[in-house]
PDB file of N, H, CA, C and O in Angstrom:
ATOM      1  N   MET A   1      89.694 279.414 135.591  1.00  0.00           N
ATOM      2  CA  MET A   1      90.179 280.302 136.616  1.00  0.00           C
ATOM      3  C   MET A   1      90.255 281.744 136.141  1.00  0.00           C
ATOM      4  O   MET A   1      90.230 282.670 136.952  1.00  0.00           O
ATOM      5  N   MET A   2      90.348 281.940 134.821  1.00  0.00           N
ATOM      6  H   MET A   2      90.368 281.188 134.162  1.00  0.00           H
ATOM      7  CA  MET A   2      90.368 283.294 134.256  1.00  0.00           C
ATOM      8  C   MET A   2      89.115 283.469 133.410  1.00  0.00           C
ATOM      9  O   MET A   2      88.752 282.601 132.616  1.00  0.00           O
ATOM     10  N   GLU A   3      88.460 284.620 133.600  1.00  0.00           N
ATOM     11  H   GLU A   3      88.755 285.325 134.245  1.00  0.00           H
ATOM     12  CA  GLU A   3      87.247 284.905 132.838  1.00  0.00           C
ATOM     13  C   GLU A   3      87.426 286.212 132.080  1.00  0.00           C
ATOM     14  O   GLU A   3      87.558 287.269 132.697  1.00  0.00           O
ATOM     15  N   PRO A   4      87.432 286.156 130.729  1.00  0.00           N
ATOM     16  CA  PRO A   4      87.543 287.389 129.943  1.00  0.00           C
ATOM     17  C   PRO A   4      86.164 287.950 129.597  1.00  0.00           C
ATOM     18  O   PRO A   4      85.221 287.201 129.339  1.00  0.00           O
ATOM     19  N   PHE A   5      86.065 289.280 129.596  1.00  0.00           N
ATOM     20  H   PHE A   5      86.831 289.888 129.806  1.00  0.00           H
ATOM     21  CA  PHE A   5      84.833 289.976 129.250  1.00  0.00           C
ATOM     22  C   PHE A   5      85.160 291.197 128.417  1.00  0.00           C
ATOM     23  O   PHE A   5      86.191 291.835 128.630  1.00  0.00           O
ATOM     24  N   ILE A   6      84.301 291.531 127.476  1.00  0.00           N
ATOM     25  H   ILE A   6      83.463 291.013 127.303  1.00  0.00           H
ATOM     26  CA  ILE A   6      84.337 292.839 126.830  1.00  0.00           C
ATOM     27  C   ILE A   6      83.268 293.654 127.559  1.00  0.00           C
ATOM     28  O   ILE A   6      82.101 293.264 127.594  1.00  0.00           O
ATOM     29  N   VAL A   7      83.669 294.786 128.138  1.00  0.00           N
ATOM     30  H   VAL A   7      84.617 295.103 128.110  1.00  0.00           H
ATOM     31  CA  VAL A   7      82.780 295.585 128.972  1.00  0.00           C
ATOM     32  C   VAL A   7      82.653 296.980 128.374  1.00  0.00           C
ATOM     33  O   VAL A   7      83.649 297.573 127.961  1.00  0.00           O
ATOM     34  N   THR A   8      81.436 297.503 128.326  1.00  0.00           N
ATOM     35  H   THR A   8      80.626 297.021 128.661  1.00  0.00           H
ATOM     36  CA  THR A   8      81.200 298.887 127.924  1.00  0.00           C
ATOM     37  C   THR A   8      80.864 299.686 129.170  1.00  0.00           C
ATOM     38  O   THR A   8      79.882 299.404 129.857  1.00  0.00           O
ATOM     39  N   LEU A   9      81.688 300.686 129.456  1.00  0.00           N
ATOM     40  H   LEU A   9      82.486 300.915 128.898  1.00  0.00           H
ATOM     41  CA  LEU A   9      81.470 301.571 130.591  1.00  0.00           C
ATOM     42  C   LEU A   9      80.773 302.826 130.081  1.00  0.00           C
ATOM     43  O   LEU A   9      81.327 303.567 129.268  1.00  0.00           O
ATOM     44  N   MET A  10      79.570 303.056 130.559  1.00  0.00           N
ATOM     45  H   MET A  10      79.120 302.454 131.219  1.00  0.00           H
ATOM     46  CA  MET A  10      78.822 304.242 130.158  1.00  0.00           C
ATOM     47  C   MET A  10      79.173 305.396 131.093  1.00  0.00           C
ATOM     48  O   MET A  10      79.484 305.168 132.262  1.00  0.00           O
ATOM     49  N   PRO A  11      79.126 306.628 130.595  1.00  0.00           N
ATOM     50  CA  PRO A  11      79.436 307.789 131.438  1.00  0.00           C
ATOM     51  C   PRO A  11      78.502 307.857 132.650  1.00  0.00           C
ATOM     52  O   PRO A  11      77.304 307.595 132.542  1.00  0.00           O
ATOM     53  N   THR A  12      79.068 308.211 133.790  1.00  0.00           N
ATOM     54  H   THR A  12      80.042 308.424 133.877  1.00  0.00           H
ATOM     55  CA  THR A  12      78.280 308.372 135.012  1.00  0.00           C
ATOM     56  C   THR A  12      79.056 309.248 135.989  1.00  0.00           C
ATOM     57  O   THR A  12      80.286 309.301 135.960  1.00  0.00           O
ATOM     58  N   GLU A  13      78.326 309.918 136.838  1.00  0.00           N
ATOM     59  H   GLU A  13      77.328 309.874 136.862  1.00  0.00           H
ATOM     60  CA  GLU A  13      78.949 310.709 137.900  1.00  0.00           C
ATOM     61  C   GLU A  13      79.236 309.839 139.119  1.00  0.00           C
ATOM     62  O   GLU A  13      80.061 310.197 139.960  1.00  0.00           O
ATOM     63  N   ALA A  14      78.559 308.699 139.217  1.00  0.00           N
ATOM     64  H   ALA A  14      77.890 308.407 138.534  1.00  0.00           H
ATOM     65  CA  ALA A  14      78.701 307.816 140.378  1.00  0.00           C
ATOM     66  C   ALA A  14      80.118 307.257 140.467  1.00  0.00           C
ATOM     67  O   ALA A  14      80.761 306.983 139.454  1.00  0.00           O
ATOM     68  N   GLU A  15      80.586 307.094 141.694  1.00  0.00           N
ATOM     69  H   GLU A  15      80.064 307.316 142.518  1.00  0.00           H
ATOM     70  CA  GLU A  15      81.886 306.474 141.941  1.00  0.00           C
ATOM     71  C   GLU A  15      81.696 305.409 143.008  1.00  0.00           C
ATOM     72  O   GLU A  15      81.792 305.681 144.205  1.00  0.00           O
ATOM     73  N   GLU A  16      81.424 304.186 142.552  1.00  0.00           N
ATOM     74  H   GLU A  16      81.346 303.965 141.580  1.00  0.00           H
ATOM     75  CA  GLU A  16      81.163 303.074 143.449  1.00  0.00           C
ATOM     76  C   GLU A  16      82.356 302.132 143.485  1.00  0.00           C
ATOM     77  O   GLU A  16      82.733 301.555 142.465  1.00  0.00           O
ATOM     78  N   PHE A  17      82.946 301.982 144.663  1.00  0.00           N
ATOM     79  H   PHE A  17      82.639 302.451 145.491  1.00  0.00           H
ATOM     80  CA  PHE A  17      84.073 301.073 144.835  1.00  0.00           C
ATOM     81  C   PHE A  17      83.559 299.666 145.088  1.00  0.00           C
ATOM     82  O   PHE A  17      82.469 299.478 145.628  1.00  0.00           O
ATOM     83  N   SER A  18      84.351 298.683 144.695  1.00  0.00           N
ATOM     84  H   SER A  18      85.237 298.835 144.257  1.00  0.00           H
ATOM     85  CA  SER A  18      84.020 297.295 144.984  1.00  0.00           C
ATOM     86  C   SER A  18      85.301 296.570 145.369  1.00  0.00           C
ATOM     87  O   SER A  18      86.404 297.074 145.156  1.00  0.00           O
ATOM     88  N   SER A  19      85.143 295.395 145.933  1.00  0.00           N
ATOM     89  H   SER A  19      84.247 294.985 146.106  1.00  0.00           H
ATOM     90  CA  SER A  19      86.274 294.516 146.208  1.00  0.00           C
ATOM     91  C   SER A  19      85.744 293.086 146.214  1.00  0.00           C
ATOM     92  O   SER A  19      84.595 292.836 146.580  1.00  0.00           O
ATOM     93  N   HIS A  20      86.595 292.161 145.805  1.00  0.00           N
ATOM     94  H   HIS A  20      87.528 292.365 145.508  1.00  0.00           H
ATOM     95  CA  HIS A  20      86.217 290.749 145.722  1.00  0.00           C
ATOM     96  C   HIS A  20      87.480 289.923 145.596  1.00  0.00           C
ATOM     97  O   HIS A  20      88.550 290.465 145.320  1.00  0.00           O
ATOM     98  N   ASP A  21      87.374 288.635 145.791  1.00  0.00           N
ATOM     99  H   ASP A  21      86.504 288.194 146.015  1.00  0.00           H
ATOM    100  CA  ASP A  21      88.532 287.760 145.672  1.00  0.00           C
ATOM    101  C   ASP A  21      89.088 287.803 144.264  1.00  0.00           C
ATOM    102  O   ASP A  21      88.337 287.978 143.304  1.00  0.00           O
ATOM    103  N   GLY A  22      90.388 287.646 144.131  1.00  0.00           N
ATOM    104  H   GLY A  22      90.997 287.504 144.911  1.00  0.00           H
ATOM    105  CA  GLY A  22      91.016 287.499 142.825  1.00  0.00           C
ATOM    106  C   GLY A  22      91.875 288.674 142.405  1.00  0.00           C
ATOM    107  O   GLY A  22      92.281 289.511 143.211  1.00  0.00           O
ATOM    108  N   GLN A  23      92.133 288.698 141.104  1.00  0.00           N
ATOM    109  H   GLN A  23      91.803 288.018 140.449  1.00  0.00           H
ATOM    110  CA  GLN A  23      92.953 289.724 140.470  1.00  0.00           C
ATOM    111  C   GLN A  23      92.270 290.118 139.166  1.00  0.00           C
ATOM    112  O   GLN A  23      91.480 289.356 138.609  1.00  0.00           O
ATOM    113  N   GLU A  24      92.593 291.341 138.679  1.00  0.00           N
ATOM    114  H   GLU A  24      93.235 291.960 139.131  1.00  0.00           H
ATOM    115  CA  GLU A  24      92.002 291.816 137.430  1.00  0.00           C
ATOM    116  C   GLU A  24      93.059 292.406 136.516  1.00  0.00           C
ATOM    117  O   GLU A  24      93.997 293.070 136.960  1.00  0.00           O
ATOM    118  N   PHE A  25      92.885 292.148 135.232  1.00  0.00           N
ATOM    119  H   PHE A  25      92.124 291.609 134.871  1.00  0.00           H
ATOM    120  CA  PHE A  25      93.673 292.765 134.173  1.00  0.00           C
ATOM    121  C   PHE A  25      92.684 293.502 133.281  1.00  0.00           C
ATOM    122  O   PHE A  25      91.731 292.898 132.786  1.00  0.00           O
ATOM    123  N   LEU A  26      92.896 294.803 133.067  1.00  0.00           N
ATOM    124  H   LEU A  26      93.669 295.293 133.469  1.00  0.00           H
ATOM    125  CA  LEU A  26      92.009 295.603 132.221  1.00  0.00           C
ATOM    126  C   LEU A  26      92.818 296.227 131.094  1.00  0.00           C
ATOM    127  O   LEU A  26      93.907 296.753 131.326  1.00  0.00           O
ATOM    128  N   PHE A  27      92.288 296.170 129.870  1.00  0.00           N
ATOM    129  H   PHE A  27      91.403 295.743 129.683  1.00  0.00           H
ATOM    130  CA  PHE A  27      92.934 296.720 128.688  1.00  0.00           C
ATOM    131  C   PHE A  27      91.920 297.614 127.983  1.00  0.00           C
ATOM    132  O   PHE A  27      90.820 297.165 127.659  1.00  0.00           O
ATOM    133  N   VAL A  28      92.276 298.868 127.744  1.00  0.00           N
ATOM    134  H   VAL A  28      93.169 299.233 128.007  1.00  0.00           H
ATOM    135  CA  VAL A  28      91.346 299.813 127.117  1.00  0.00           C
ATOM    136  C   VAL A  28      91.341 299.621 125.602  1.00  0.00           C
ATOM    137  O   VAL A  28      92.384 299.697 124.951  1.00  0.00           O
ATOM    138  N   LEU A  29      90.154 299.370 125.052  1.00  0.00           N
ATOM    139  H   LEU A  29      89.307 299.308 125.580  1.00  0.00           H
ATOM    140  CA  LEU A  29      89.972 299.209 123.609  1.00  0.00           C
ATOM    141  C   LEU A  29      89.563 300.519 122.950  1.00  0.00           C
ATOM    142  O   LEU A  29      90.002 300.831 121.843  1.00  0.00           O
ATOM    143  N   GLU A  30      88.711 301.289 123.643  1.00  0.00           N
ATOM    144  H   GLU A  30      88.354 301.035 124.543  1.00  0.00           H
ATOM    145  CA  GLU A  30      88.126 302.509 123.068  1.00  0.00           C
ATOM    146  C   GLU A  30      87.722 303.444 124.200  1.00  0.00           C
ATOM    147  O   GLU A  30      87.169 302.999 125.205  1.00  0.00           O
ATOM    148  N   GLY A  31      87.991 304.726 124.044  1.00  0.00           N
ATOM    149  H   GLY A  31      88.440 305.088 123.227  1.00  0.00           H
ATOM    150  CA  GLY A  31      87.610 305.714 125.052  1.00  0.00           C
ATOM    151  C   GLY A  31      88.703 305.908 126.091  1.00  0.00           C
ATOM    152  O   GLY A  31      89.857 305.535 125.878  1.00  0.00           O
ATOM    153  N   GLU A  32      88.320 306.499 127.217  1.00  0.00           N
ATOM    154  H   GLU A  32      87.383 306.802 127.390  1.00  0.00           H
ATOM    155  CA  GLU A  32      89.256 306.737 128.318  1.00  0.00           C
ATOM    156  C   GLU A  32      88.632 306.254 129.613  1.00  0.00           C
ATOM    157  O   GLU A  32      87.427 306.390 129.825  1.00  0.00           O
ATOM    158  N   MET A  33      89.464 305.686 130.480  1.00  0.00           N
ATOM    159  H   MET A  33      90.443 305.575 130.309  1.00  0.00           H
ATOM    160  CA  MET A  33      88.974 305.063 131.688  1.00  0.00           C
ATOM    161  C   MET A  33      89.720 305.585 132.909  1.00  0.00           C
ATOM    162  O   MET A  33      90.927 305.822 132.868  1.00  0.00           O
ATOM    163  N   LYS A  34      88.974 305.759 133.994  1.00  0.00           N
ATOM    164  H   LYS A  34      87.993 305.566 134.027  1.00  0.00           H
ATOM    165  CA  LYS A  34      89.570 306.083 135.293  1.00  0.00           C
ATOM    166  C   LYS A  34      89.587 304.800 136.108  1.00  0.00           C
ATOM    167  O   LYS A  34      88.573 304.112 136.223  1.00  0.00           O
ATOM    168  N   VAL A  35      90.749 304.482 136.675  1.00  0.00           N
ATOM    169  H   VAL A  35      91.574 305.041 136.581  1.00  0.00           H
ATOM    170  CA  VAL A  35      90.885 303.334 137.566  1.00  0.00           C
ATOM    171  C   VAL A  35      91.480 303.839 138.871  1.00  0.00           C
ATOM    172  O   VAL A  35      92.491 304.541 138.876  1.00  0.00           O
ATOM    173  N   GLN A  36      90.851 303.480 139.963  1.00  0.00           N
ATOM    174  H   GLN A  36      90.029 302.910 139.959  1.00  0.00           H
ATOM    175  CA  GLN A  36      91.396 303.827 141.270  1.00  0.00           C
ATOM    176  C   GLN A  36      91.453 302.568 142.111  1.00  0.00           C
ATOM    177  O   GLN A  36      90.448 301.879 142.288  1.00  0.00           O
ATOM    178  N   VAL A  37      92.636 302.273 142.628  1.00  0.00           N
ATOM    179  H   VAL A  37      93.452 302.833 142.485  1.00  0.00           H
ATOM    180  CA  VAL A  37      92.841 301.145 143.538  1.00  0.00           C
ATOM    181  C   VAL A  37      93.405 301.744 144.821  1.00  0.00           C
ATOM    182  O   VAL A  37      94.528 302.247 144.846  1.00  0.00           O
ATOM    183  N   GLY A  38      92.611 301.684 145.880  1.00  0.00           N
ATOM    184  H   GLY A  38      91.698 301.276 145.859  1.00  0.00           H
ATOM    185  CA  GLY A  38      93.014 302.369 147.110  1.00  0.00           C
ATOM    186  C   GLY A  38      93.101 303.860 146.840  1.00  0.00           C
ATOM    187  O   GLY A  38      92.135 304.464 146.374  1.00  0.00           O
ATOM    188  N   ASP A  39      94.258 304.462 147.131  1.00  0.00           N
ATOM    189  H   ASP A  39      95.043 303.971 147.510  1.00  0.00           H
ATOM    190  CA  ASP A  39      94.458 305.895 146.904  1.00  0.00           C
ATOM    191  C   ASP A  39      95.100 306.204 145.554  1.00  0.00           C
ATOM    192  O   ASP A  39      95.226 307.371 145.185  1.00  0.00           O
ATOM    193  N   LYS A  40      95.509 305.169 144.812  1.00  0.00           N
ATOM    194  H   LYS A  40      95.406 304.221 145.112  1.00  0.00           H
ATOM    195  CA  LYS A  40      96.203 305.378 143.527  1.00  0.00           C
ATOM    196  C   LYS A  40      95.192 305.501 142.386  1.00  0.00           C
ATOM    197  O   LYS A  40      94.350 304.625 142.191  1.00  0.00           O
ATOM    198  N   VAL A  41      95.288 306.610 141.629  1.00  0.00           N
ATOM    199  H   VAL A  41      95.972 307.323 141.787  1.00  0.00           H
ATOM    200  CA  VAL A  41      94.380 306.876 140.507  1.00  0.00           C
ATOM    201  C   VAL A  41      95.175 306.877 139.201  1.00  0.00           C
ATOM    202  O   VAL A  41      96.245 307.479 139.118  1.00  0.00           O
ATOM    203  N   GLU A  42      94.645 306.200 138.189  1.00  0.00           N
ATOM    204  H   GLU A  42      93.775 305.711 138.257  1.00  0.00           H
ATOM    205  CA  GLU A  42      95.249 306.155 136.857  1.00  0.00           C
ATOM    206  C   GLU A  42      94.184 306.524 135.833  1.00  0.00           C
ATOM    207  O   GLU A  42      93.019 306.158 135.985  1.00  0.00           O
ATOM    208  N   PHE A  43      94.580 307.248 134.792  1.00  0.00           N
ATOM    209  H   PHE A  43      95.527 307.545 134.668  1.00  0.00           H
ATOM    210  CA  PHE A  43      93.714 307.534 133.655  1.00  0.00           C
ATOM    211  C   PHE A  43      94.314 306.827 132.456  1.00  0.00           C
ATOM    212  O   PHE A  43      95.459 307.090 132.088  1.00  0.00           O
ATOM    213  N   LEU A  44      93.552 305.931 131.843  1.00  0.00           N
ATOM    214  H   LEU A  44      92.622 305.717 132.143  1.00  0.00           H
ATOM    215  CA  LEU A  44      94.059 305.085 130.768  1.00  0.00           C
ATOM    216  C   LEU A  44      93.371 305.394 129.448  1.00  0.00           C
ATOM    217  O   LEU A  44      92.186 305.726 129.406  1.00  0.00           O
ATOM    218  N   LYS A  45      94.145 305.277 128.367  1.00  0.00           N
ATOM    219  H   LYS A  45      95.107 305.008 128.402  1.00  0.00           H
ATOM    220  CA  LYS A  45      93.653 305.499 127.001  1.00  0.00           C
ATOM    221  C   LYS A  45      93.791 304.203 126.212  1.00  0.00           C
ATOM    222  O   LYS A  45      94.386 303.248 126.713  1.00  0.00           O
ATOM    223  N   PRO A  46      93.261 304.142 124.999  1.00  0.00           N
ATOM    224  CA  PRO A  46      93.355 302.921 124.206  1.00  0.00           C
ATOM    225  C   PRO A  46      94.803 302.415 124.117  1.00  0.00           C
ATOM    226  O   PRO A  46      95.735 303.166 123.830  1.00  0.00           O
ATOM    227  N   GLY A  47      94.947 301.117 124.374  1.00  0.00           N
ATOM    228  H   GLY A  47      94.191 300.506 124.607  1.00  0.00           H
ATOM    229  CA  GLY A  47      96.261 300.492 124.362  1.00  0.00           C
ATOM    230  C   GLY A  47      96.891 300.406 125.740  1.00  0.00           C
ATOM    231  O   GLY A  47      97.855 299.667 125.935  1.00  0.00           O
ATOM    232  N   ASP A  48      96.355 301.158 126.706  1.00  0.00           N
ATOM    233  H   ASP A  48      95.571 301.758 126.548  1.00  0.00           H
ATOM    234  CA  ASP A  48      96.868 301.101 128.079  1.00  0.00           C
ATOM    235  C   ASP A  48      96.214 299.938 128.825  1.00  0.00           C
ATOM    236  O   ASP A  48      95.110 299.505 128.494  1.00  0.00           O
ATOM    237  N   ALA A  49      96.928 299.446 129.844  1.00  0.00           N
ATOM    238  H   ALA A  49      97.824 299.798 130.114  1.00  0.00           H
ATOM    239  CA  ALA A  49      96.412 298.336 130.644  1.00  0.00           C
ATOM    240  C   ALA A  49      96.778 298.541 132.107  1.00  0.00           C
ATOM    241  O   ALA A  49      97.685 299.304 132.439  1.00  0.00           O
ATOM    242  N   VAL A  50      96.055 297.844 132.968  1.00  0.00           N
ATOM    243  H   VAL A  50      95.318 297.224 132.698  1.00  0.00           H
ATOM    244  CA  VAL A  50      96.331 297.869 134.401  1.00  0.00           C
ATOM    245  C   VAL A  50      96.043 296.476 134.958  1.00  0.00           C
ATOM    246  O   VAL A  50      95.164 295.765 134.471  1.00  0.00           O
ATOM    247  N   TYR A  51      96.801 296.104 135.987  1.00  0.00           N
ATOM    248  H   TYR A  51      97.515 296.681 136.382  1.00  0.00           H
ATOM    249  CA  TYR A  51      96.643 294.808 136.643  1.00  0.00           C
ATOM    250  C   TYR A  51      96.677 295.058 138.143  1.00  0.00           C
ATOM    251  O   TYR A  51      97.574 295.746 138.628  1.00  0.00           O
ATOM    252  N   TYR A  52      95.712 294.510 138.894  1.00  0.00           N
ATOM    253  H   TYR A  52      94.983 293.951 138.500  1.00  0.00           H
ATOM    254  CA  TYR A  52      95.686 294.770 140.327  1.00  0.00           C
ATOM    255  C   TYR A  52      95.011 293.638 141.093  1.00  0.00           C
ATOM    256  O   TYR A  52      94.301 292.807 140.529  1.00  0.00           O
ATOM    257  N   ASP A  53      95.260 293.640 142.394  1.00  0.00           N
ATOM    258  H   ASP A  53      95.837 294.316 142.853  1.00  0.00           H
ATOM    259  CA  ASP A  53      94.652 292.724 143.341  1.00  0.00           C
ATOM    260  C   ASP A  53      93.247 293.242 143.629  1.00  0.00           C
ATOM    261  O   ASP A  53      93.094 294.314 144.215  1.00  0.00           O
ATOM    262  N   SER A  54      92.230 292.504 143.230  1.00  0.00           N
ATOM    263  H   SER A  54      92.354 291.633 142.754  1.00  0.00           H
ATOM    264  CA  SER A  54      90.861 293.004 143.360  1.00  0.00           C
ATOM    265  C   SER A  54      90.273 292.830 144.758  1.00  0.00           C
ATOM    266  O   SER A  54      89.103 293.143 144.976  1.00  0.00           O
ATOM    267  N   THR A  55      91.075 292.331 145.715  1.00  0.00           N
ATOM    268  H   THR A  55      92.025 292.077 145.538  1.00  0.00           H
ATOM    269  CA  THR A  55      90.618 292.347 147.103  1.00  0.00           C
ATOM    270  C   THR A  55      90.733 293.758 147.671  1.00  0.00           C
ATOM    271  O   THR A  55      90.128 294.072 148.697  1.00  0.00           O
ATOM    272  N   GLN A  56      91.519 294.614 146.995  1.00  0.00           N
ATOM    273  H   GLN A  56      92.011 294.359 146.163  1.00  0.00           H
ATOM    274  CA  GLN A  56      91.638 296.010 147.395  1.00  0.00           C
ATOM    275  C   GLN A  56      90.428 296.783 146.864  1.00  0.00           C
ATOM    276  O   GLN A  56      89.975 296.505 145.754  1.00  0.00           O
ATOM    277  N   PRO A  57      89.892 297.741 147.622  1.00  0.00           N
ATOM    278  CA  PRO A  57      88.781 298.552 147.096  1.00  0.00           C
ATOM    279  C   PRO A  57      89.202 299.232 145.789  1.00  0.00           C
ATOM    280  O   PRO A  57      90.242 299.887 145.729  1.00  0.00           O
ATOM    281  N   HIS A  58      88.385 299.068 144.750  1.00  0.00           N
ATOM    282  H   HIS A  58      87.540 298.536 144.799  1.00  0.00           H
ATOM    283  CA  HIS A  58      88.736 299.627 143.443  1.00  0.00           C
ATOM    284  C   HIS A  58      87.513 300.190 142.733  1.00  0.00           C
ATOM    285  O   HIS A  58      86.375 299.789 142.976  1.00  0.00           O
ATOM    286  N   LEU A  59      87.798 301.130 141.849  1.00  0.00           N
ATOM    287  H   LEU A  59      88.722 301.455 141.651  1.00  0.00           H
ATOM    288  CA  LEU A  59      86.790 301.835 141.062  1.00  0.00           C
ATOM    289  C   LEU A  59      87.223 301.812 139.609  1.00  0.00           C
ATOM    290  O   LEU A  59      88.385 302.079 139.305  1.00  0.00           O
ATOM    291  N   VAL A  60      86.309 301.497 138.713  1.00  0.00           N
ATOM    292  H   VAL A  60      85.365 301.280 138.961  1.00  0.00           H
ATOM    293  CA  VAL A  60      86.557 301.508 137.266  1.00  0.00           C
ATOM    294  C   VAL A  60      85.393 302.243 136.630  1.00  0.00           C
ATOM    295  O   VAL A  60      84.239 301.868 136.841  1.00  0.00           O
ATOM    296  N   LYS A  61      85.676 303.293 135.846  1.00  0.00           N
ATOM    297  H   LYS A  61      86.613 303.597 135.675  1.00  0.00           H
ATOM    298  CA  LYS A  61      84.601 304.033 135.193  1.00  0.00           C
ATOM    299  C   LYS A  61      85.129 304.767 133.967  1.00  0.00           C
ATOM    300  O   LYS A  61      86.335 304.967 133.821  1.00  0.00           O
ATOM    301  N   SER A  62      84.212 305.167 133.089  1.00  0.00           N
ATOM    302  H   SER A  62      83.232 305.005 133.208  1.00  0.00           H
ATOM    303  CA  SER A  62      84.575 305.996 131.944  1.00  0.00           C
ATOM    304  C   SER A  62      85.088 307.324 132.483  1.00  0.00           C
ATOM    305  O   SER A  62      84.512 307.883 133.416  1.00  0.00           O
ATOM    306  N   ALA A  63      86.172 307.832 131.895  1.00  0.00           N
ATOM    307  H   ALA A  63      86.640 307.378 131.137  1.00  0.00           H
ATOM    308  CA  ALA A  63      86.770 309.083 132.363  1.00  0.00           C
ATOM    309  C   ALA A  63      86.228 310.301 131.618  1.00  0.00           C
ATOM    310  O   ALA A  63      86.596 311.433 131.929  1.00  0.00           O
ATOM    311  N   THR A  64      85.358 310.072 130.637  1.00  0.00           N
ATOM    312  H   THR A  64      85.059 309.151 130.384  1.00  0.00           H
ATOM    313  CA  THR A  64      84.819 311.176 129.843  1.00  0.00           C
ATOM    314  C   THR A  64      83.297 311.041 129.759  1.00  0.00           C
ATOM    315  O   THR A  64      82.700 310.188 130.416  1.00  0.00           O
ATOM    316  N   ASN A  65      82.687 311.891 128.945  1.00  0.00           N
ATOM    317  H   ASN A  65      83.172 312.584 128.412  1.00  0.00           H
ATOM    318  CA  ASN A  65      81.228 311.816 128.785  1.00  0.00           C
ATOM    319  C   ASN A  65      80.831 310.936 127.607  1.00  0.00           C
ATOM    320  O   ASN A  65      79.714 311.037 127.099  1.00  0.00           O
ATOM    321  N   THR A  66      81.748 310.073 127.174  1.00  0.00           N
ATOM    322  H   THR A  66      82.655 309.991 127.586  1.00  0.00           H
ATOM    323  CA  THR A  66      81.440 309.091 126.130  1.00  0.00           C
ATOM    324  C   THR A  66      81.738 307.698 126.682  1.00  0.00           C
ATOM    325  O   THR A  66      82.439 307.555 127.684  1.00  0.00           O
ATOM    326  N   LYS A  67      81.200 306.674 126.017  1.00  0.00           N
ATOM    327  H   LYS A  67      80.631 306.790 125.203  1.00  0.00           H
ATOM    328  CA  LYS A  67      81.410 305.310 126.491  1.00  0.00           C
ATOM    329  C   LYS A  67      82.865 304.883 126.329  1.00  0.00           C
ATOM    330  O   LYS A  67      83.603 305.420 125.503  1.00  0.00           O
ATOM    331  N   THR A  68      83.250 303.916 127.131  1.00  0.00           N
ATOM    332  H   THR A  68      82.650 303.481 127.802  1.00  0.00           H
ATOM    333  CA  THR A  68      84.586 303.326 127.085  1.00  0.00           C
ATOM    334  C   THR A  68      84.422 301.823 126.974  1.00  0.00           C
ATOM    335  O   THR A  68      83.618 301.234 127.696  1.00  0.00           O
ATOM    336  N   ARG A  69      85.178 301.189 126.074  1.00  0.00           N
ATOM    337  H   ARG A  69      85.831 301.667 125.488  1.00  0.00           H
ATOM    338  CA  ARG A  69      85.134 299.727 125.927  1.00  0.00           C
ATOM    339  C   ARG A  69      86.459 299.155 126.391  1.00  0.00           C
ATOM    340  O   ARG A  69      87.528 299.630 126.009  1.00  0.00           O
ATOM    341  N   ILE A  70      86.370 298.115 127.230  1.00  0.00           N
ATOM    342  H   ILE A  70      85.502 297.729 127.541  1.00  0.00           H
ATOM    343  CA  ILE A  70      87.576 297.498 127.763  1.00  0.00           C
ATOM    344  C   ILE A  70      87.502 295.968 127.660  1.00  0.00           C
ATOM    345  O   ILE A  70      86.420 295.386 127.582  1.00  0.00           O
ATOM    346  N   LEU A  71      88.672 295.342 127.662  1.00  0.00           N
ATOM    347  H   LEU A  71      89.551 295.815 127.725  1.00  0.00           H
ATOM    348  CA  LEU A  71      88.789 293.911 127.857  1.00  0.00           C
ATOM    349  C   LEU A  71      89.131 293.747 129.337  1.00  0.00           C
ATOM    350  O   LEU A  71      90.146 294.262 129.806  1.00  0.00           O
ATOM    351  N   ALA A  72      88.288 293.033 130.061  1.00  0.00           N
ATOM    352  H   ALA A  72      87.464 292.614 129.680  1.00  0.00           H
ATOM    353  CA  ALA A  72      88.517 292.764 131.476  1.00  0.00           C
ATOM    354  C   ALA A  72      88.733 291.263 131.648  1.00  0.00           C
ATOM    355  O   ALA A  72      87.902 290.457 131.229  1.00  0.00           O
ATOM    356  N   VAL A  73      89.856 290.894 132.268  1.00  0.00           N
ATOM    357  H   VAL A  73      90.531 291.548 132.608  1.00  0.00           H
ATOM    358  CA  VAL A  73      90.132 289.493 132.550  1.00  0.00           C
ATOM    359  C   VAL A  73      90.219 289.342 134.059  1.00  0.00           C
ATOM    360  O   VAL A  73      91.090 289.929 134.702  1.00  0.00           O
ATOM    361  N   LEU A  74      89.304 288.543 134.627  1.00  0.00           N
ATOM    362  H   LEU A  74      88.596 288.066 134.105  1.00  0.00           H
ATOM    363  CA  LEU A  74      89.270 288.323 136.065  1.00  0.00           C
ATOM    364  C   LEU A  74      89.838 286.952 136.384  1.00  0.00           C
ATOM    365  O   LEU A  74      89.472 285.950 135.769  1.00  0.00           O
ATOM    366  N   TYR A  75      90.736 286.927 137.354  1.00  0.00           N
ATOM    367  H   TYR A  75      91.032 287.741 137.854  1.00  0.00           H
ATOM    368  CA  TYR A  75      91.328 285.678 137.830  1.00  0.00           C
ATOM    369  C   TYR A  75      90.812 285.429 139.224  1.00  0.00           C
ATOM    370  O   TYR A  75      90.990 286.266 140.109  1.00  0.00           O
ATOM    371  N   THR A  76      90.173 284.287 139.438  1.00  0.00           N
ATOM    372  H   THR A  76      90.028 283.607 138.719  1.00  0.00           H
ATOM    373  CA  THR A  76      89.583 283.997 140.731  1.00  0.00           C
ATOM    374  C   THR A  76      90.255 282.839 141.440  1.00  0.00           C
ATOM    375  O   THR A  76      89.827 282.470 142.533  1.00  0.00           O
ATOM    376  N   GLY A  77      91.296 282.249 140.858  1.00  0.00           N
ATOM    377  H   GLY A  77      91.644 282.549 139.970  1.00  0.00           H
ATOM    378  CA  GLY A  77      92.001 281.139 141.496  1.00  0.00           C
ATOM    379  C   GLY A  77      91.326 279.819 141.236  1.00  0.00           C
ATOM    380  O   GLY A  77      90.317 279.743 140.535  1.00  0.00           O
ATOM    381  N   ALA A  78      91.893 278.782 141.807  1.00  0.00           N
ATOM    382  H   ALA A  78      92.713 278.844 142.376  1.00  0.00           H
ATOM    383  CA  ALA A  78      91.393 277.421 141.596  1.00  0.00           C
ATOM    384  C   ALA A  78      90.011 277.263 142.213  1.00  0.00           C
ATOM    385  O   ALA A  78      89.718 277.818 143.272  1.00  0.00           O
ATOM    386  N   LYS A  79      89.169 276.497 141.530  1.00  0.00           N
ATOM    387  H   LYS A  79      89.407 276.047 140.670  1.00  0.00           H
ATOM    388  CA  LYS A  79      87.815 276.242 142.029  1.00  0.00           C
ATOM    389  C   LYS A  79      87.691 274.793 142.455  1.00  0.00           C
ATOM    390  O   LYS A  79      86.627 274.371 142.907  1.00  0.00           O
TER     391      LYS A  79
END
């Protein structure tokens, strides 16, 4: 029901929102990350984390011109 991933976010100007069933927990390992859920925007640094309902439109991207590495854990419920 929970899927962990190590994700590398490369710098980009694009801001693409997504939404899907489940919940997400993100933990920043390296770099800086911008997270937006609905109208709420957070800028996270190494050691920071965020948890949200992923049915809400959300955006996750590197906040700088360097890559960002995160631990992403997605919870999709019982299968």
